[in-house]
N, C-alpha and C positions, 0 to 999 in steps of 0.2 A: 645679206640684203642691206641696202642703204636705207637709213632713216631719213624722213623728210627734213628739209633745212629751214622751214618757216618757223617763226616764233611760236606759233600754236603747236606745231608738231614737236618742237623741242620741249615745250612745257608738258605736253602729253607724255613724252618719253621720261622726263624728269619725275613726273608723278608716278608712273609705272615703276620706276627704279626705287623711289622712296617707299612705295607700298611693299616692294620685295624686301627692302632693308628692314621695314617694320616687322614683316613676318619672320625674318631671320632673327631679329632682336627678341621677339617672343619665343622663338624656338630655342635659341641659345640661353636666354634667361631662364626658361623652364628647365632645360637640361642641367644648367649650372646649379640651380636651386636644389634639384633632386640629387645631384652628385654631392653637393655640400652636405645634405642631410645624411647620405650614405656614408661619407667619410667620417662624419661625427659619430654615426652609429658604430662603425668599425673600430674607431678609436676607443669608444666607451666599452665595447665588447672585449677588446684586447686588455684594457685596464682592469675590468671587473674579473676577468678569467686568467690573468697573467700567471697565477700560481699553478694552474693546471697545464700550462704549456712548457715544453722543454725549450732550451736555448735556440735550437734550430727552428722550431715552430714560431717563436717570437720574432726571430729574424725574418722568416718568410712572410709573416703577417705585416711587419713593418715595411718590408720592401713593396708589398702589394699596396699598402696605404700610400707610400711615397709615390708610386706610379699613378695612383688615382689622383693624388694632389697635383701632380704635374699636368695631367690631363685637364683637371679642373682649372688650373691656372691658365692654360692655353685657351679654354672656353671663355674665361673671364676677360682675357686679353682680346679675343675676337669680339666679344660683346662690346667692350669699350671702343674698339675701332669702328664697329657698326654704328654705335651711338654718335661718334664724331661724323661719320659719313651721312647720317640721317639729315644733318644740316647742310652738308656740302658733299654730295656723292662723287662728283668728278670735276675735273678742271679743264679737260680737253677732249676733242673729238677728231678722229682721223677717218676719212673715207679712203679705203685702200682696195685696189683691184689687183688681185693676184693674176699673173699671166695665165690665160686660159680658163679663169674662173669668174664667177659673178662677184661684183664689188660688195664690200661689207663695211659698215660703220663700227668703229672701235671707240668706246668711251673710256677714258683713262682717269683713274682716281687713286686715292690713298691705298686701297686694297681691293681685291676682287669681290664682286657681288654676283652670285651665281643665279642663273635661271634654271632651276632644277627640272622644271617640266619639259624644257626644250634642250636640255643638256648644253647650255650655252652660258654666256656671261653678259649681264647688263653692264658691268664695269670691269675693266682689266687693271690689275695691279700695276703701278708705275714701274715696278721692277721686272715685269714680264717682257719677253723678247719683243712682242708686237709693240709695246709701249716705247721701246727704244727708238722707234722711228720718229716719234714726236719730238724727241730731243736732238736727233741727228740729221733730219732731212726736211727740206722744204717741199712744197707741192711739186711733183714730178717723179722721176724714177727713184725707187727706194727698195729696201730689202730688210728682212730681219732673219735672225738665225733661230729657227725652231728646232726642237729635239730631232725632227725627221730630216733636218738639213736647211739649207739656205732657201728662203722664200722670196722671190723677186716679183716686183710689180710696180704699180704707180700710185702715189698719193694724189688723189683727185681733188680733195678738199680738206681743209683743216680749220678748226674753230676753237677758240678759247672761251672759257666761261668764268664768270665770277658769280658764284652761288652762295648766298647767305640765308640762313634760316629757311632752307628748303625752297628758296625763290631765286630765279635768275635775275641778278642785278644788272649785268650787261654781258654781251657776247662780242667777240671780235674775230672776224674772218681774216685770215692772213695766209700768205704763202710762206712766211718765215716760220722757223721752228718755234720761236717765241717772240711775239710782237713787242715792240718797244713800249707801246701804250700800256699793255698789260703789265710788263715788267716794271715800268715807272710807277704804276698804280700800286703794285705789290710792295715795291721798295719804299714808297712814300708813307707807308703805315707807321703808326706809333710803335715804339719799343714796348715790350712787356717784361714781366719778371722772369720769364723763361725763354730760352732759345726755341724757336719754332722750326718745323720742317720747311723745306724749300722745294718740295716736289713739283710745284706748279711753276717754278722759276728757274729750274736747273738749266744751265747753259751747256752747249755742246762740249766745250773743253772740260767743264765740271763733270758732265755725264761720262766722258771717256775715262776719267779717273775713278769714278764710282764703280763702273762696270769692268775695270781692269782686273782680270782674274789670273793673269800670267806672272806679274812681277812678284817675286818672293819678298823683296824689300822695296818699298815705294817711298820716295822722298818728295813731298809737296812743298815747294817754295811758293808762298803766296803773299801778295801785298795785303796790308791791313784792310779788312773788309771784303776780301776776295772769296770768303766762304770756306776757308780751310777746314775749320772744325766741323761745320755742317756737312761738308763733303765727306769727311772721314766717318762721321756718324751714319750718313746715308750709305756709304760704302759698306759699313758694318751690317746695316739692314739688308743691303743687296746680297752680301755674302751669306747671311743667315737664310735668306729666301732661296738662293740658288743651291746651297749645300745643306739644306735642312736636315738631311739624314745624318750628316757627319759633323755638323757645327751647331752648337747651342750657344745661347747668350752667355752662359758661364764659362765658355771657352775663349771669350774675348776680354782683354784687359786694357783699360785706358789709364794712362798716366796724365792726370790733370795738373795744371800749374798750382792750384790751391783749392780749398774746400768751397769757397764762394763760387768759383767757376764750375766745379763739379756739380753743385746744386743747380746752377744756372742751366746746364745742358741736360739735366736729368729727365726732361719731358720729351726729348726728341725721339728716342727709340720707341717709347710707349705710343706716341702719336703715329708712328709708322707701323704700329701693330706688333712690335717686338718687345720682349722683356729687356729691362735694363741690363747692360753688361757689367762686369766687374770694374770698379773704379778704385784708384789709389792716387796718392800724391807722392812725390819723392820723400817728403818728411815721414809719411806713414810707412812707406816701403822700408826706409832706413831704420825706423824705430823697432821693427820686428827682429832685426839681426844684431843690434848693438846693445852693450850693457846699459842698465837703467840708472846706475848711480853716478852719472855725469850729466852736466848740462850740455845738451846738444843744441847748437844754434840753428833755428829753423830758417827757412828761406826768407820769410818776411823780416825777421830780425837782421839777417845778413844784408838784405837790400837797404833796410833803414840805416844800418851802420855805414854802408857805402856812401850814403847821401849826407852823412854827418861830417863834422870837422874834428874828429878824434885825433889826438896827438900821435897815436900809433898807426894811423891810417896808411901813411906812406910805406912803412915797413910791412904792414900786413898786405897791402896791395901787391907788393913785391912777392910775397909768399903766395898769394892767390895766383898770380901770373905763372909762377914756376910750377905750381901744383896742377895747373890746367894744361901744361904742355905735353906734347907727345914724348919728350925726353923723360919727364917724370913718370909717365905711364910705363915706359921701358924700365925705369928704376924699380917701380913697384913689382913688375913681373920678375926681375932679377932677384929682388928681395924675397919674393914668395918661393922661389926655387931654393933659397938658403934657409927657409924657415925650420925644417927638421933639425938641422945642425945647430941653429940658433936657439931653438926652444927646448931641445932635448939634451940633457946632461946624463949620458949613459953611466950606469954604475953596475957593479956585480949584484947578483941576486943571492940573498941570504935566507936560509930556513933554519930556525932554531939556533941562530948565531953562527951557523956554518955556511961558508961560501959554496954555493951550488953551481951557479953559472958565472963564469968570469966576464969582466967588462967587455972584452973583445967580442965574445959571442953575442952579448946583449946589443952592442953597437952594430954588429953585422945584421942582426935581426931587425933592429929599429931603422937603420939608415940605408941599408943596401938591399936586403932580401925583399922587402916590401916597398921599395922606393917609388913604385908606380901607383901606390894607393895614397890618396889624399891624407894629410896628416891626421885630421880628426877621426877619420874612418880607420886609419892605420893602427891607432892605439889599441883598439879592441882585438884586432888581428894579432898584434904583437903579444898581448897578454895571453891569448890562447896558444900562440906558438911557444912562448917561454914555458907556460905550464906543461905543454906536451913534452918539451925537452926534459923538464924536471921529472915528469911522470915516467917517461921512457927510460931515462938514464939512472934514476935513483929510487923513485917510489916503487917501481915495479922490478927493480934490479935484484939479482941474487948475490951481488957482490958483497953486500953487507958493509959497504964503505961508511955509511952513516946510520946503520941500524934502524932506518925508518920503517922497514918491513915488519918490525916487531911490535909496533904500536898496537894497543888492544883495539881501539876504535878506528880502523883504517879509513872508513868512509868519512867520518868527521875530520880526521887528520888531513885527508885529501882536500876537503873544502877549506880547512885552515890554511893549507899551503896555497891554494888558489887565491884566497883573500890576501895573504901575505904578498904574493907576486903582484896582484892587481894594485895593491897599495904602494908597493915599491916602484912600479912603473909609473903610476900617477905622480909620484914624487919626483920622478926624473923630468917631467914636463914643467918647464919654468913657469908658464902661465897659459891659460886659455882666454884671458881677457884681451879683446881686440885692441882696446886703447893702449894697454901696456905693450902689446906687440908692436903697434905703430910707433910707440916711443922708442923701441929698440931700433927701428929703422932710422929715426932722426938722431939718435945717439951715435950711430955709426954711419951717417950719411956719406962721409968722406970715402967710404969703401966703394960706393956705387957711382961716384962722379967726381970730376975735377973742378967743378964750378965753385965759385966763392959763395957759399950759402951760410956764412956765419950769422948774418942778421935773420935769415929765414929760419935757421935751426934754433936760434935763441928765442924768437917769438913763438915758434911752434911748441917747443918744450915748455916754455913759461905758461902758456895756456893749458897744455895737457897736465902739467904738474898741479895746476890750480883746478883740475877736474872740469875744465871747459874744453869742449870740442867745437871748433869753428866749422862753419858750413863747408869750406873748401877742403876740409880734412875728412868729411864724412864718406864721400865716394871712394877715396883710397882705402879707408877702413872696410867698407862694404866689399871691395874687391879682394882685400886680404882675407876676410872671413870666408868669402865664396871660394877662394883658392884653397883654403884649409879644408873646406867641406867638399871640395871637388866640383864646384860649379854645378850644384844639383839641378837637374832638369825638371822644370815645371811642366810636366806632360799634359796637364789639363788645359794649359793655356796654348791655344792654337793660333791666335792672332793678337798682336799688340798694337795699340794706337798710342803714339807719343805726341802730345800737343806741346806747343811752344818749344820746338826742338832746339832753338838757339839758346835756351836756358840751361843746357846740360853740357858737361865736359866730355871730351873724347873718351876718357876712361869710363864714364857712365855707359856710353854706347858699346864699348868693349865688354863691359860687365853684362849688359843686356844680351849681346850677341852670344856670349858663352853660357849664360844662364837659361836662355830660352831658345835652345838649339832647334826645336821642332816648330817654332812659331813663325808665321809670316809677320812682317812688320810694316806698318804705315806710319811715317814720320811727317808731321806738319810743322812748319815754322816760317818765320820771316826774319831774316838777318837784320832788316831795318829796325826791328823791335828788340834788338840785343841790348837790354837796359843794364846789364852787368858786363862791363867790358873786360873784367879780370878773371872771372870764374866760369866762363862757358866758352863755347866754340867761337872762333873768330872768322870762320869761313865755311862755306858749304863743303869744301873738301875735307875739313876736319871731321865731318860726319860720314860722307860718302866713302872715304878711304878705309873706314872701319869694315865696311861690308863689300864683299866681292861682286855680288849680283844685284846691285841697287839700280833702280830706274828713277830718273829725275823728271818731275813735271813742274812747270812754272805757270802760275796763275797771275796775270798782270793786272786784270781789271778789278777795281774796287767797286762793289755794289752797295756798301754800307752808307757812305756819306754822299752828300750832294757834290756835284762837280766843283762847286766853289770851295768846299772844305778839302776835297781830295787834291785839287790843284795847289792849294795853299800848303798843305802838309807835305806834298811831294817835293816842293821847293825848299823845305827845311833841311833836306838831306843831300849828301853827296853820295848818291847811290848808283850802282851799276845795274840794279834790278829794275826792270821797267814797271811803271805804275800808270795805269790808265783810269780815267774817270768815266763813270756812266753818265749819260746826258740827263741828269736830274738837277735842275737849277734851284738855287735858294739864295739866301743872303751871304755876302762875304763874311768871313770871320772878322771879329772886331777886337781890337786891342784897346782896353780902357785904362788910362793912366790916372790913378787917384790915390790919395792918402786915406780916404774914408771907404775902404774896401768892403767892410761888412754891410754897411747900409746900402751901398750900390749893388752888391751881390744879392741882397734880399729883394731889392726892386727888380733886378733882372729875373730872379726866380718867379716873382709874381707876374711879370710880363710874359714869361714863357708859359706859365700855367694858363694865362688868358688866351694864349694861342692854341690851347688844347693839348699841350705836351703832357704826357702821362709819366714819363720817366726823365728826371733831371739829375745830373751828377755835378756836385761840387768836388773837384779833384784837387788834392793837395799833395805836395811832393813827399813829405815824410809823415810818420805817425804822429809826431809832436804837433806839427802844423795842423794835421787833420783833426786832432782832439781839440786844439785851440779854436779853430774855425767852427767846428760843430758846437762847442759850448757857447760861442758868441751868437751864432745864428739861432740857436735854440731859444735865446732870449727874445728874439724878434719874430720868429716864425712858429706857427702852431704845430705843424706836423713835419718832422724832419727825422731822418734815419741815419745812424752811424754804422758803416760797414768796416769791421776790423777783423783781426785774425781770430777773434773769439766768436765771430758771427759768420755763419755759413749761408744764411738766408739772404737772398737778393730780392728786394721789394720794389714795386713801382712806387712812384712818388719822388720826393727829394732825398737823395742819398749823398752823404759826405763820405768820401772814400780816398784812401791814399793811392798814389800813382801806380805802385806795383800790384795792388789788388784789383785795379781796374782793367788789367790786361785781359783781352778776350771778351769783355763785356761791351755793351752798346747802350746808348741813351739818346732820347730825342734831342735833348739839349745838354751841352757840356759847358761848365763854367770852371776855368782854371783859376784858382784863387790866388796863386803866388807865382806869376810869370817870371818875376825877377830871380827866383830860385833856380831857373834853368839856364842862366846866362853863360855858365861855364861850358866850354866846348864838349866836355865829356858827358854833358846832359842832353846832347842833341837827340839821341835815339829815344831817350825817356820822354822828352817833350813831344816828339813825333808820335810816340805810342799813346800818350795822354790825349792829344788833339784828335787822333783818329778814332776815338770812342764815340764821336758825335755823329748822329744821323742827319739832323736838320739844321742845327745852329751851334755855333762855337763862339764863346766869349772868353777873352783872356784878360784877367785883372793883374795890374802891376803897379808898383810905386816907383819904377825906374823905366827909363827908355830901353826898349828891347830891339832897337834897329839892327844891332850887330848880329842877332840870331834869326831875324825875320827874312823872308824872301826878298831878293833884290827887286823883283817886280812888285812895285807898291800898289798896282791895280788889283792884286790878289787879296788885299785886306784893307780894313779901315782903322783909323786911329782916332780915339776920342779922348780929349784931355779936359 
């Protein structure tokens, strides 16, 4: 049945919905409180009576408590979603008439709100099949895919709502899937300390990606501000909704660019009614598999080094380039095949000073018989096999060749023999240390290629011998370790999201492909934001060629910045990737040439705050410049925050942040403190990345003329001297 379309009737429906939500809040709140009490009671009972239970009973009780805790967590999650919906239950309405049936009004919101009395819904979840029509169709013929099949009909009316604090602020009737007026209003909001959901503004091309359930591996190339990360998170929420029986939040893993960004996106899934998924960074992922007694250069240190003027930079960038190549990936794979012979020095087995197994037999067992087993797993198999040979041929033999059968305590002697064999085999392995193994590769690199790598070899071994592992060497080491372990399959991980795809090497993607064999993969990136031109992929093909069944989606429209900022930043690049601006106008970016930057920056901050901007970023190229600018601004401004590698919390207000940590974040106003630092051609992508962080206003401070790096079209920006 259709709901009336008048303001009065819409307000009546809203009040009815809010009352229903309120009842559900009371219901879920009461249930969760009672369940919490019951869980606490069960825990106390188990603890107080633990001595009376056997191991099986303890395990059974723990399993039951864990199940109750999971149910409780789901109720709390539902309760929090309802509390959000109380203020804004829905954002859209569709009047849809199915062929041969009476028309019906569908209200679409963050999550479903049930009318239990009538076995119906006040609100439909944005992920539901019927809600898909809101994103994909205008008024006119439409359909949705229900569990019973394709439902065809006609959208006769659509309306969008802006509801705040349980009151309708405005409505907009439109034949379009999402009207420009509503979209502009949503995009024009101030930035916050957390990324927010975009369910009310999802565009058709974004919706197609979110609901794509066919592609095993999906690559999303998106312009800065196109919503790549939001789309990936909403895609995760959609998959959790659709495959709830088979997919849980802890089955999804996100690779975030850094801890700041990981914290920034941490509210999106809870806002969508889902638990947060597993998150890691490349640095954290690497740390778990590598030795601890070396200094491993993290990503931030690496990028900061790239922007320095170190005397070794030229030689090291040469090394970075080579280690990032497909050719080096092939060298690593060839080296891994040779690892058993390189690491194992086979020797005969001795017991009580007598040679029992000759070296030929040991070598055959170690290097040939079990050569299909990864090296680290092979060692224990070899130990057992050698012991069996000793046991069958000598310990249980009647030959009397060694008189071993006459020992008084045969059982202890057998264990003694086993320990001797294990120790001798362990001594045959040169090293288990991944860094030392990697040094073996570079000590013998000439075996694997004909390239002149003298400088690369020299600088690599110099760092390693000084117990320093540089960023570009970490992925090869991880790959070697994984090959030695047999690329263990992380069966619990069923879907991987990789953000900032352009920041990783081809070898990283090969490692992920082999280590997560059972997982679907969503990759998001923007090659225009490739701020490290030496240690990551150089083209889309460097990623897509790793995977056989990859689907590519391109998002060209930028929704973050005003058209003025988007048009300006687009012209900074020589790009083949399309970038379109959304029609939201503002002021042109301004270039301010001054020698008194700190005072002028402080004035600009105050002016932005007067405009109501809640989030302002002062972005500096390097860590050193960031610290310097922060310390100087702190003397003239009362409230200012420094974001560095030690700080994962992103706050509203005024933030001073380095260029590479600002990736993925957005701010109402962006102030580039050191425009002259980006004059080098190699900094073009970094400058683009920094400038595209701005939603509403962009100011670039410099003490030099920037004409050579600015757009040729001078109408796109202003210059103030």
